[in-house]
Structure formats: C-alpha cells, structure tokens
Residue, then its C-alpha position, 0 to 999 in steps of 0.5 A: m526111940v521107937n515104941t517097943q510096944l508097937t507090935p503089929t496085930s492081926v486085927p485093927a484097934q477096937v476089934p476083938d482079938s477073936a475076930k476072924p480076918p476077912q479072906a477071899e474065896a479061892a478062885p476056880a483052877l480051871t483055865s483055857l486048857d480045861l474050858v476050850k475043847d480042841h474041836e472048837p473052831d477057835a481052839f487053835f488060838f487058845r492053844e497058841l496062847e497056852r504055848s506062850g504061857i497065857l492061861l486064861n480063866a473063864p471070864q477072861i475067855k468070855a471077854v476075849r471071845h466077845g464079838e459084835g456089840p457093846m461089852l462092859i468088862l468089870a475088871g477088879a484090881g489085879c485081875g489081868k485086864t491088860t492081858v485081856l485087852a491084848a488077847r482080845t485084840a489078837y483074837l479079833l485079828a487072828v480069829r475074826g479076821v478084823p483088819a488091824s486098821n479098824i481097831l482103836l484102843v484108847t488108854f489114859t497114859s502113854k505108858a499104858a498105850s505102849e505096854i498094850k502095843e508091846r503085849i499085842a505084838r507078843m501075842p501068837g498069830v499077830h503079824p508085826a505089821a498088824a500089831r503096828a497098825v492097831e491104833a493104841r493111844t491116849f485120848h489126847s494123842f489120838a485126838l491130836l492125830l485126827l486133828r493133824r490129819s485134818g490139817c490143823k497146824e497149831q503148836i501144843l503149849g504143853d510146858t507147865g512153866a511156860r503156861h504159868t509164865i504167860m498167865k503171870v504176864i496177863l495178870r500183871r497187865l490186867d491188874p497187878s494188885q491181884t494175887y491169883q495163882p496161875e496154877t489155880l486159874l489154869a486148873a479152873l480153865s481146864a475143869w471148865k473145858m473138860q465139860g465141853r465149854s470154852a472160856d467165853e461161856l464162863p459165868d460172870q454174874t459176880s465181880e469175881e466171876a467177871l474178873v476170872k472170866e476176863i483173865l481166862e479169855a485174855f489167856e485164850a486170846w493170847k494163845q489164839e493169836r499165836h496159833l497155840w493149843d494146850f492139852d485141853d484144847i486138843l479134846l475140845q477141838l476134836r469134840r467140836r469137829l465131830d459135829d461135822r457129819l462127814f468128818l464123823k462118818r469117815l471116823q466111824q468107817r475107819y474105827i469099827w472096833l473100839m476098846v477103852d481102858e480105865f473107863q471109870d476115869t473118863n470125864l464128860i468130854q472123853y465120854e462123849l468122844v467115845q459115844y460119837i465114835a462108837a455110835a455107828h457100829r456099837n462095837l464098843a468094849v470098855v474096861g474099868d472098875d467102878d470101885q476104883t473111881i477116885y478122880s472125881f476132882n478131875g471130872a471122872r464119872q462113876e456113872s460111865i460104868l454104872e449106867f453103861d447097860k442103860l445106854y447100851p441095853e444090848s451090852r454084855i457084862v463080863t466080870l473079871d473077878i479072879n485076882y492074881r496079884s495079892d494074898s487072899r487075906i489082902i483081897g478079902l480085906g479090900s472086898a470087905m471094905v468096898r462092899h459097904n458102898r451103896i452105889r456100885r456094881d456088885k462083885e466079889l474078888k476071888a484069890a488065885g495069887p501067891a500066898g503072902q501074909k495076913p494084913k497087920y495093924v499098928k496103932p501108934s499114939h500120933p503120926e510122929e511115932e507112926a513115922e518112926w515105927v514105919v521107917r524102923h520096920i522098913v529098915g529091919q525088913v531090908q537088913s534082914g534080907k526079906a525085902s529091897y527098898k524098891d519092893i516097898a511103898i508107903l501110901h498116904r491120903t494127903s501131903g500133910s499126912s506124909r510129912a512125918v514119915l518123909e522127915q524120918l526117911l530123910l533123917q534116917s538117910i533111907p533112899f526114897v522116891q517122892y511122887g507128886s511133890t518136889t519139896v519137903f513139907y516146910d517148903e510147900p507154897l502154902v507153908k513157906p511164907l510162914m516159915d520165911h517169917l520165922r527165918l526173918s525173925l532170926n536173921p532179917r537179912r536172910t535174902e531167900a526168905l524175903p519173897g515169902a514175906l512180900g506175898p502176904l503184904y500184897v507186894p508184887k514179889e519181883e518188883g518188890l525184891a528189885f526195889i529192896s535190892a536197889q535201895e540196899k546198894e545205897t543204904r544197908k538196913k538191919y531189916p531190908l523190908i523197911h525200904l518198902t515204907r518209902w516205895s512210891r508204888l505202895q499206898s500209905f496204908q500198905q507202908t504202914a502194914v510193912k512197919e507193923r509186919i516188921k514189929l511182928i517179925k521182931s517179936l516172933k523170935s521169943m515165942k514158942p514156934a507153935y504160938a508164933l504160927q498161931e499169931m501169924r495166922r490170927l493177925f494176917y495169914d488166914k485172911y491172906v490165904q482166903a483173900g489172896d486167891p479166892l479160887v484156892y480158898t473156896q475150892y480147897k479150904e479144908m485141905v488148906l486148913d489141914s496143912l496149916e494144922e499139920l504145920e502147927s503140930a510139927a512146930a509144937r515139938f520144938d521149944t524155940v523158933e531157932r530149933f524149929v527153923a534149923y530142923a526145917d532147914e536141915l530137912s530142906l538140905r537133906h532133901a536137895q542132897m537126896k534128889s542130887m543122888k537119885d541116879e546113884q540109888n540104881g532104882d533101889a528106893v522106897q516109893l512114897m506117894t498118895i493113894h491117888r498116885a498108886k492106882g494101877l501100881e502094885f508092890p510086894y510090901v505096902y505101908w498104908i499110913g494114916a488109916s484113922e478117922g479124919i485122915l481117911p476118911h478125910t474130914t472133908a467127907l465127914k462134914a454133914k454140910p459138904p465143902e465147896e470142892l466136893k459140891a463142885t464135883r456134883p453141882d446138881a446134887a443135893e447136899q446129902q447126896v454129895h456127902e454120901a458120894a464123898l464118903e463112898e469115894e473115900r472108901r474106894l480110896a481105902y480099897v485102892a490102898v489095900t489092893r496095891a499090896k501083893e505079899k505084905l500089908y501094914i496098916s497104921s492108925p494113929a490114935y491122935y491127929h493134930s492133937k485130937p483123938a482119932a479112931p481107927s478108920r471106919f472102913l477097917l472096922e466095917a470090914f470086921g463087921i463093926k458099924q458106927a452106932t450112928e450109922a444105919s445099915p444100908p439096903r443093898v443097892r446094885v446100881t443107882i443112877g447118879s444125879n449128874q449123869a450124861a444124857p445119851l447122844k441124840k441120833r444124828 
C-alpha cells in the first residue's frame, strides 16, 4: 500500500518549512498595442499581427525588427521563440521586402521545420507562394538538398537495422571472435564524423584503436562501393564541398538571411556550416538558450552561444525572458536552480503564464515507494477529473531510475507511452543475459533464454544456436548448452568454460536472486561487459554499473529466483500487451521519458522523479576524477574543468525538467537509492539558499570562454 504519510510539502526535505519558495517576477503587461505607435512605418505589420491574435512583447519586437547584421536571441524556456522566428520571417518579407528565396531557416527536427513553415504561412501579409519559397529545413535535409542540386546521386542508408546488419557482416568477416556491438561502433564513427573527420583519420596507436579503425574503414568502404551515404556523411560531404570557392559563393549569394533554431545544440560541423554560409553577409540570427545545453554527449557546444558576440563583435543580443508557459512559482524554482551555474549568460525569466500551483515535494523512502506514490497520485488526479492521462509526464534521469515507476504503470494497467526504449528494464541488452541465466536455472530447455547465455561464453550466437538446434534433433539433453562441449569450433578452454557455466546455472536456482546476480557478476559477467565491448565499458562504465546495481536492488525484494523471474516475465508480457493496445488508447496515455527527451515539450502536469544526489546530479558528475565518457566531451580540458562542466550540465538538466511543467509540478527525492542514503538533490537545496558545507560560494561569472572552443574561420 502507498505510504499515507507521503504528503506533498511546499519545500524539499532539509529545507525549513518557513522558507519562502522562489517565485518569478510578474512580466510587464505591455505589448505591441502599447509599444508600436500608429505613426511608425512598420505599424501596419504589428496591427495585422494583433488582429491575428499575436501580441508581441518588447524583446520579441526587438528581435522581429532587427535588420542586417548578426543577432543572438537568448530564448528562455516557454518564451515564444517559434512565434518570433515566424514573425521575423514575415517581417523580412512584408516590411523589408526580402525575397523569400533569400531566407534560410535551419532547425534540428523535421517537426520543428514543419511547424515554423505552417506558422509563417499563417502570418498576415505573407503570400502562400512566399511561405513555400522560404527554405525551412533541418541541417541534414538542407545539406542533402544542396548535394542533390550539385549532382550527387548517392542513396541514403538511413535504416538503423540495416546498418547494424552490415556491421555484423563486417565483424564476422574480419574477426568472428570479436564481440563489439554494432551500435557502439556506429556511434563512435558518428561522433568522429561530427568533428569533421573521416574514418581514415581515426587514431591507430594501440592494437585496439587499430582494430576499431580497420572495422570502421571496412564499413565505409562497403558503403562507398555501393554509392551509399549515412546521415553523418551528408553533413560531412557538404562541409567538404564548401572548400570549393565557387560553390560557396553561389550558396552565399542565394541565402543572404540565415536563421538557426536551437543553436546551443549545434555540434562542431553544423557550427562550421553556419559560419561558412553567413560569412559573406553576416545576416545571421541564432536562437537558443545556453541554460538548455544538455546534449554535450552528442557534440553540442555551449560555446556556440557563449562566444557568439566574440565571433561577431557587432552582433545584437536580445533576451526573450517572458515565460508564457508556466506558473510563476515553477519558473522561479527553475531560475533559482540554474543561476548557480558559473558559465552561463545572465538572465532571469519573468512570468506571464496562467496561474497554477506552487511546486510540491515528496520524500519517499526508496524508488519502490516513490513509484507507488506517483502512480497512485496520478490515478487520483485522473479519477477526480482534474487531469487526463495525456496531460501528465513522468521525467527521469536514466533508464534505471525509471524502472520502478514503469513497473507500477504496468501493474496498475495505466496507459503510458515510453520514449527512448521499447522494453522493460529486465529485457534491456545489458540486463537480459543475467536474467536469461536465471531463467535457464529454472528451465534449462527454455529456448528463448539460450542466446543470453551464449554471449558471455564468447560463442557467436547465431552459429551457436544453429549447432545446438542440430544436435538436439539427434539427442535431446536436459541442458542443451552441453552440446557446445563437443563443438569443434570451440577451443578446449571454451568447452571447459561451458561445463563450468552449466554447473553455475544449476546452482543459481537455490540462491537468493540478489546473491545469484552478485555471483554471476563476480565470476564472469563484469569481466564480460568490460572485455566484451571495450568501447561501451570505457565510455559508459558508470551507466553500466548503475544499471547493474539497479538490477540487484530490484532482485533484493524477492526471496526466490522463481518469484523474481516470474515477476520479470509477467512485466514483459504486460509490456507487449500494452504496446499492442497502443492504438486503442486514442492518445490518452501518460508520457514516460528521460529529461533529455522532454526538452522542447511542455505538459500541464509533470512528475520529476529521482531528484536525489547520485540520480540527479548523477554519480558520473560527482566524482572528482571524471569518468571517460565525460572526458570525451571535453578532450582538451583539465579534469577539474570537466568535473565542473559535468555538474553544470546536470544542473541544466534539472532546469529543463522543472520548466516542462505548465500548471503542476511534483518533485520526488528518494531517501535511499541502491540501498545507500541519498540526500535531496543539491539543485533543489541551492534554490532555497542552502549550500553544501563543502562548497564555496562561486563568484558571479557572466560568460567564461570554454576550453574546447571552435576557432573563427579564416577569411577566404
């Protein structure tokens, strides 16, 4: 049963009840009705906007009116940046007489591009033909358009499954004993290309580097022979084409007015593409928010915004700081958290949105209690008629930290949409082999569990299963894995390992499930994860360990392996049924997603779970010696800089989580996580003026130049 003592409070745990929750200032009520006088030359444009129901505030008017030269639009969360982009485009067309074909608007998603095109078409004074002529595309779509116009006929290898299959073929051809995962290799190749480099420039100083380079070069050669590109090749090919002076000149003569949305998300190669196109006329307007830079692992560079006015000294900076989305207390909390970041542009959001309620806080004992409370609370809100399921989002930091709440949604038959994952926790690639060993301990002939046992034995899955199946037709065995001890493809030490593994599987059934998992990790699984795919383990070691600890925490609730496996299997079944019934929900479903996925979205109700130290901020950002995945995002920075940058990005994640909520925000901070005490997130305490004793109060810094900044382009 849910803990009846879990009553939401107005302040987080460890904050005095008398503390005053942060609140954003009320925004000025003045709009274009007051600020644009009828005698002004462009008044007709704003009057038309007003008749269409669009009342721009003072900073929005500044951004729309801006003419030639660079401009940085700092767009706070919920401050109407899409309206400004559409209105500025319409202003260029209707007031400044700019030909529509000279305008390029770049976004990060096709959905955003379509939305902006639709907004432009609805703007007063914009002819339908002009709206169609404005180039509003994603980076990849625009780059492919230019390459096609240049005569490039390569086909796009965009299907993820197809690329994985091709990589598997190459791995088998080069070295069947290697257990690199295709997705890991392809992600490494993508990260490399987004630095503007090709596979033949990969490092090869160590034997491991040389092997990875050989594999990736073989993959690139396979594509080249068949005249195929992947998505990263599109940007890379355009970047190389821009070294052709004539090609670049034609491009600059065509696209004289350039606007870029979500500028903080640009990686190095996208950043360079923008610089090249804008170099001739410098009519570049970029829109973004450095406080929402949360994709550094994908190459996003906060420096794009922080250093804009250094690269373009004549630029105008306009801050959209009036939030129309959220209750003033929600905005106040977000601002009170993110202002503790040292490296940011100074801004403070004001509130003009509808009134909701102040954020509420709960402190469950552990994630299981947290999940039960959240789901019961959601059900109560829906049953009372206060909300529909589709109004509600549950936001979490990692897949592991959502495990308990996903299970409760399934067990309570609550309709939900899960973003970024298509399985329950126990079926995830890292977890499933361990669960399959437990399944085999209960039923050694459980066919679908055999592949999970083959990987950690370093046996090729497809060939191994085929051999076992052929042998089973001749002689059925209680433990089909025993056939591998007579497979000539395996060396004697591998055959011995199979025998030892079968002995272990036999013994697991009688153990407590948590102890069984610990034994498997100690005897073989942690070594397998580390050696089986060094790229994964090196780059994401902390996330790997986090998931394995979460599995042990989940197993600790059960006395027997049989009950634990039955529970996991029941969840898998319910998840499959939920997916098959997705169309019957008519869109009325709770949204379950990581905070990363939620950026750019908004919801009437938000439940931010796992607001505790070690979850958010994540343990990766709390270590004085940063793990490899963080070092990779800032390869030229000192360890202390990497540590500070990681903690600041975690704080930005918290800011994004809070500012997704429109009316109601519930924040849960489990007191224990993986059986260890967990204090409420420091980001919450900081917002109420409580600093950790070990932290010194930092000096205010408006903008600090990062260590991995991109150099300005040389004059051509």
